[in-house]
C-alpha positions in Angstrom: 103.3 169.9 -11.6 99.9 168.9 -10.3 98.4 172.3 -10.6 98.9 175.5 -12.5 97.2 177.6 -9.8 99.7 177.0 -6.9 103.4 177.2 -7.4 104.5 176.1 -4.0 104.5 172.7 -2.4 102.5 172.2 0.8 104.2 173.8 3.9 106.0 171.4 6.2 103.8 172.2 9.2 100.7 171.7 7.0 102.0 168.4 5.8 103.1 167.1 9.2 100.0 168.0 11.1 97.3 167.3 8.4 98.2 166.0 5.0 100.7 163.2 5.9 98.6 161.8 8.7 95.6 161.8 6.5 97.6 160.1 3.8 98.7 157.4 6.2 95.2 156.7 7.4 93.8 156.4 3.9 96.8 154.2 2.8 96.1 151.9 5.6 92.3 151.7 5.5 91.0 153.0 2.2 93.7 152.2 -0.4 92.0 148.9 -1.6 88.8 150.8 -2.2 90.4 153.6 -4.0 92.1 151.0 -6.3 88.7 149.2 -6.8 87.2 152.5 -7.9 90.1 153.2 -10.2 89.7 149.8 -11.9 85.9 150.6 -12.5 86.8 153.9 -14.0 89.4 152.3 -16.1 86.8 149.9 -17.5 84.6 153.0 -18.3 87.5 154.6 -20.2 87.8 151.5 -22.2 84.0 151.3 -22.9 84.0 154.9 -24.0 86.7 154.1 -26.5 89.2 156.5 -24.9 91.7 153.8 -23.9 92.6 150.6 -25.8 92.2 147.3 -24.2 95.9 146.8 -24.2 96.6 150.1 -22.5 93.8 149.5 -20.1 95.3 146.2 -19.0 98.7 147.8 -18.6 97.2 150.4 -16.2 95.2 147.7 -14.5 98.3 145.7 -13.8 99.9 148.8 -12.3 96.9 149.5 -10.1 96.6 145.9 -9.0 100.2 146.0 -7.6 99.6 149.0 -5.4 100.3 148.6 -1.7 100.7 151.0 1.2 104.5 150.6 0.7 104.3 151.6 -3.0 102.5 154.9 -2.5 104.0 157.4 0.0 103.2 160.8 1.0 105.4 163.3 -0.9 104.9 167.0 -0.6 106.5 167.7 -4.0 105.4 164.8 -6.2 101.8 164.1 -4.9 101.1 166.9 -2.4 100.7 164.1 0.2 97.3 163.2 -1.3 96.3 159.5 -1.9 94.5 160.2 -5.2 97.4 162.1 -6.6 99.8 159.4 -5.3 97.9 156.8 -7.2 97.8 159.0 -10.3 101.6 159.3 -10.1 102.0 155.6 -9.4 100.3 154.8 -12.7 101.7 157.6 -14.9 105.3 156.9 -13.8 105.0 153.5 -15.6 102.2 154.0 -18.2 101.7 157.1 -20.2 98.0 157.5 -21.3 96.7 160.9 -22.2 93.0 160.0 -21.6 93.5 158.5 -18.3 91.7 160.6 -15.7 90.1 162.9 -18.2 86.8 164.3 -17.0 87.5 163.2 -13.3 87.4 164.7 -9.8 88.8 163.5 -6.6 85.5 164.5 -4.8 83.4 161.5 -6.0 86.4 159.3 -6.1 87.0 160.0 -2.4 83.3 159.7 -1.6 83.2 156.3 -3.2 86.2 155.0 -1.4 84.9 156.2 2.0 81.4 154.6 1.5 82.9 151.4 0.2 85.1 151.1 3.3 82.2 152.0 5.6 80.0 149.4 4.0 82.6 146.8 4.6 83.1 147.9 8.2 79.3 147.8 8.8 79.2 144.2 7.3 81.9 143.1 9.7 80.2 144.8 12.7 76.8 143.3 11.8 78.4 139.9 11.9 79.7 140.6 15.4 76.3 141.8 16.5 74.7 138.6 15.2 77.3 136.4 17.0 76.6 138.3 20.2 72.9 137.9 19.8 73.2 134.2 19.3 75.4 133.9 22.4 72.8 135.7 24.5 70.0 133.5 23.2 71.9 130.4 24.1 72.4 131.5 27.7 68.8 132.6 27.9 67.5 129.2 26.8 69.4 127.6 29.7 68.0 129.9 32.3 64.2 130.2 31.7 63.2 128.3 34.8 65.5 130.1 37.3 63.4 132.4 39.5 65.0 135.7 40.2 63.7 139.1 41.4 62.9 141.6 38.7 63.1 145.3 39.8 61.2 148.4 39.0 62.4 151.7 40.4 65.4 149.7 41.8 62.9 147.9 44.1 62.2 144.1 43.9 58.9 143.9 42.0 58.0 140.6 40.4 59.6 137.2 39.8 61.2 136.8 36.4 64.0 134.6 35.1 67.5 135.3 33.6 66.1 133.8 30.5 63.2 136.2 30.3 65.6 139.0 31.0 68.1 138.0 28.4 65.4 137.5 25.8 64.9 141.3 26.1 68.6 141.8 25.2 68.0 139.5 22.3 65.1 141.6 21.1 67.1 144.8 21.4 69.9 143.2 19.4 67.5 142.2 16.7 66.1 145.7 16.7 69.5 147.2 15.9 70.1 144.6 13.2 66.9 145.7 11.5 67.9 149.3 11.7 71.4 148.5 10.3 69.8 147.0 7.2 68.0 150.3 6.6 71.3 152.1 7.1 73.0 149.7 4.8 70.6 150.8 2.0 72.0 154.4 2.5 75.5 153.0 1.9 74.5 150.9 -1.0 74.3 153.8 -3.5 77.3 154.8 -5.6 78.5 158.4 -5.8 80.7 157.9 -8.9 79.7 160.1 -11.8 79.0 163.2 -9.6 82.4 164.7 -10.4 83.2 167.7 -8.4 79.5 168.3 -7.6 77.5 169.0 -10.8 78.0 165.7 -12.8 80.5 164.9 -15.6 80.8 165.6 -19.2 81.5 162.3 -20.7 78.8 159.6 -21.1 79.7 157.6 -18.0 77.5 154.6 -17.4 76.7 155.2 -13.7 74.5 152.1 -13.5 77.4 149.9 -14.7 79.9 151.5 -12.4 77.6 151.0 -9.4 77.1 147.4 -10.3 80.8 146.7 -10.8 81.3 148.0 -7.2 78.6 145.9 -5.8 76.2 148.8 -5.2 72.4 148.5 -5.7 72.6 151.6 -8.0 74.0 155.1 -8.4 73.1 158.0 -6.0 70.5 159.9 -8.1 71.8 163.4 -7.3 75.3 164.6 -8.1 75.5 167.1 -5.2 74.2 164.6 -2.7 76.9 162.2 -3.9 79.7 164.4 -2.7 78.2 166.7 -0.2 76.3 164.3 2.0 77.7 162.1 4.8 74.2 161.4 6.2 75.0 157.7 6.0 77.8 158.2 8.5 75.3 159.8 10.9 72.8 157.1 10.4 75.4 154.4 11.1 76.8 156.1 14.2 73.3 156.9 15.5 72.3 153.2 15.2 75.5 152.0 16.9 75.6 154.6 19.6 71.9 153.9 20.4 72.6 150.3 20.7 75.6 151.1 23.0 73.2 153.0 25.3 70.9 150.0 25.5 73.8 147.6 26.2 75.1 149.9 28.9 71.8 149.5 30.8 72.0 145.7 30.6 75.7 145.9 31.8 74.6 148.1 34.7 72.2 145.4 35.8 74.9 142.7 35.6 77.2 144.9 37.6 74.6 145.3 40.3 73.7 141.6 40.2 77.4 140.7 40.6 77.9 142.9 43.5 78.0 141.6 47.1 74.6 143.1 47.7 73.0 140.6 45.4 75.5 137.9 44.4 73.3 136.6 41.7 76.1 135.8 39.2 79.7 135.0 38.9 82.5 135.0 36.3 85.6 132.9 36.1 88.7 134.2 37.8 90.4 134.7 34.5 87.9 137.4 33.7 88.0 139.1 37.1 90.2 141.5 39.0 91.3 142.0 42.6 91.8 144.8 45.1 95.4 145.6 45.8 94.4 146.4 49.4 91.3 144.3 50.2 92.2 140.6 49.8 88.6 139.5 50.2 87.4 141.2 47.0 86.7 139.7 43.6 85.9 142.6 41.1 84.4 142.5 37.7 86.3 145.3 35.9 85.5 143.7 32.5 81.8 144.9 33.0 83.1 148.4 33.7 85.2 148.3 30.6 82.3 147.3 28.5 80.1 150.0 30.0 82.8 152.6 29.4 83.2 151.5 25.8 79.5 151.9 25.3 79.9 155.6 26.4 82.6 156.1 23.8 80.1 155.2 21.1 77.8 158.1 22.0 80.8 160.4 22.2 81.9 159.4 18.7 78.4 159.9 17.4 78.3 163.4 18.8 81.6 164.1 17.2 80.4 163.0 13.8 77.2 165.1 14.3 78.9 168.3 15.3 81.5 167.9 12.6 78.8 168.3 10.0 76.6 170.8 11.9 76.2 174.2 10.1 78.7 173.4 7.3 77.8 174.4 3.7 76.0 171.7 1.7 78.8 171.1 -0.8 82.0 169.0 -0.9 83.9 170.1 2.2 87.1 168.7 3.6 85.7 169.6 7.0 82.8 167.2 6.3 84.5 164.5 4.2 87.5 164.1 6.4 87.4 165.9 9.8 83.8 165.1 10.6 84.3 161.4 9.7 87.7 161.0 11.5 86.1 158.9 14.3 83.9 156.6 12.3 86.5 153.9 12.2 87.3 154.3 15.9 83.6 154.1 16.6 83.3 150.8 14.8 86.4 149.5 16.3 85.3 150.3 19.8 81.9 148.7 19.1 83.6 145.5 17.9 86.0 145.4 20.9 83.1 146.0 23.3 81.1 143.3 21.7 84.0 140.8 21.8 84.3 141.6 25.6 80.5 141.3 26.1 80.2 138.1 24.1 83.0 136.5 26.3 81.2 137.6 29.4 77.9 136.0 28.2 79.6 132.8 27.3 81.2 132.4 30.8 78.4 134.0 32.9 77.1 131.8 35.7 73.9 132.6 37.6 73.6 131.5 41.1 70.1 130.0 41.5 70.2 129.6 45.2 71.0 133.3 45.7 68.3 134.4 43.3 65.7 132.1 44.9 66.6 133.3 48.4 66.2 136.9 47.3 62.7 136.0 45.8 61.6 134.3 49.0 62.5 137.3 51.1 60.2 139.6 49.3 56.5 139.7 48.9 56.7 139.6 45.0 53.3 138.0 44.7 51.3 141.1 45.8 49.9 141.6 42.3 48.9 138.0 42.1 47.2 138.2 45.5 45.2 141.2 44.4 44.1 139.5 41.2 42.9 136.4 43.0 41.0 138.4 45.7 39.1 139.9 42.8 38.7 136.8 40.6 38.0 134.2 43.4 36.4 136.4 46.0 34.6 139.1 44.0 36.4 141.9 45.9 36.6 145.1 43.7 40.0 145.5 42.1 41.1 148.6 43.8 39.8 147.3 47.2 41.7 144.1 46.5 44.9 146.1 45.9 44.4 147.9 49.2 43.7 144.7 51.0 46.8 143.0 49.6 49.0 145.9 50.5 47.6 145.9 54.1 48.3 142.2 54.5 51.9 142.6 53.3 52.6 145.5 55.6 51.0 143.6 58.6 52.9 140.4 57.8 56.3 142.3 57.5 55.6 144.0 60.8 54.9 140.6 62.4 58.2 139.2 61.0 56.4 136.7 58.7 58.2 135.7 55.5 56.2 135.1 52.4 56.6 131.4 52.7 54.6 131.4 55.9 51.1 132.6 55.0 48.7 133.7 57.8 45.2 133.0 56.6 43.7 134.4 59.8 45.6 137.7 59.4 44.2 138.0 55.9 40.7 137.4 57.1 40.9 140.0 59.7 42.3 142.6 57.3 39.5 141.7 54.7 37.0 143.6 56.9 33.8 141.9 55.9 34.9 140.5 52.6 34.7 136.7 52.4 38.0 135.1 51.6 37.6 131.3 51.3 40.7 129.3 52.1 42.8 132.3 52.7 46.0 130.3 53.6 45.9 128.4 50.4 45.3 131.6 48.4 48.3 133.2 50.1 50.5 130.2 49.5 49.7 130.2 45.8 50.2 134.0 45.5 53.7 133.9 47.1 54.9 130.7 45.5 58.2 131.6 43.9 58.1 128.8 41.2 54.5 129.3 40.4 55.1 133.1 39.9 57.0 132.3 36.6 54.1 130.2 35.3 51.2 132.3 36.3 51.9 134.9 33.5 50.1 133.5 30.6 50.3 136.2 28.0 52.8 135.9 25.1 56.0 137.8 25.9 55.7 137.1 29.6 57.9 135.0 32.0 56.2 131.7 31.5 59.1 129.4 30.4 57.1 128.2 27.5 56.4 131.8 26.4 60.1 132.6 26.8 61.1 129.5 24.8 58.7 130.6 22.0 60.4 134.0 21.9 63.8 132.5 21.9 63.0 130.1 19.1 61.8 133.1 17.0 64.9 135.0 17.9 67.1 132.1 16.9 65.4 132.0 13.4 65.8 135.7 13.0 69.6 135.7 14.0 70.0 133.0 11.4 68.2 135.0 8.8 70.3 138.1 9.6 73.6 136.1 9.5 72.6 134.9 6.0 71.7 138.3 4.7 74.9 140.1 5.9 77.0 137.1 4.6 75.1 137.6 1.3 76.0 141.2 1.1 79.6 140.4 1.7 79.7 137.8 -1.0 77.8 140.1 -3.4 80.5 142.8 -3.0 83.3 140.3 -3.4 81.8 138.8 -6.5 81.4 142.3 -8.1 85.0 143.2 -7.4 86.2 139.8 -8.7 84.2 140.4 -11.8 85.9 143.8 -12.2 89.3 142.1 -12.1 88.2 139.5 -14.5 87.0 142.1 -17.1 90.4 143.7 -16.8 92.1 140.4 -17.3 93.6 140.3 -13.8 91.8 137.2 -12.5 
């Protein structure tokens, strides 16, 4: 018997619909972390003098051999519960009265979940770093390619793919910085909380946290078992990043369309129309954007799953509310894999981008600036004058590459504009437009190169930091095995 309170085993429907599927999920994804926690608890029993070193090693050997095949959901023997299954697995082979004294499933489960989530986060962060590095490499190759930048879906100023992609790099670094803050939330150990109010034996919570690779114990017992705020922080960070990525993908979809034709992908990453043989579609971009949307949906699910629940240990919060955390992380990693592949194979078409720049009067801002700086025309008047010139030139069918100095002089209405044709030629020179921006963070290729060098260094630092966290956890777990004589 597992309980003196209930005399019946779980109903078949309850088991089929809830308990057995939950067991299967935890056996597949959380079992190693449950075992890791049990090993640490075993060391504590030994330290407390409740279990001999010989008996502790026998239990440790039994735990170390656990696999999804060796623990199965059983309504009668373990109530289809992973913690009870582990308990049965050990006690079937080793009898030890003190093992599991002063214990609760609540903090055991909370510890296994946060250990798993921390591992998943480290994996996801590695993918984000790899994506950022791939973006930076493409950006570095395209800092001198003029292309039209848009505001309000209208061609606005000359930029470059490198400048644009550097923005994606900055956003990627932003989420990496946020994830390190979130990692700190996942780096506190709930063991020692018991059911909710602490435990009765002298458990060394600092030592247990250290043995599991945590920075320390969660200070409050109730927070340890009641809170899943770390799951909300993680899903918020990743869904927010997904929203940002969806905006960049939307631009790529527009630029790859026949209306722009600014970029291309290899045939192996493209699709066709079954009815229109002339079409080359980019469904991979649509898939990426669609998966970005899933991230926001999963975050909403995690949020609503906790909303208005009591602040205590609740299955609704610990299991139902977190059911889509792993799907969220898997979707993110799949989406990043696709997006990284796209960036690796993306080809910009300089001639199409330049032609688009040359069709538009993208130097209007520069023209107004020079009318003020060279000719002393007040700024607002210079803006009006530049606008009037562009309207008149467009009505006359003049492209930006054919400046009409006489037209500008007539429109100036009393203002002196020396060498107007030269001024116009400079203002609407497509190549010069990239270099005329001199402030840090602008389109000047040297400025973009500086930003990208800084990003490259930061991506390297983040890669090292996350790899260090993985190594730290692995070292801690290996140390636990060594103390139990398993290494």
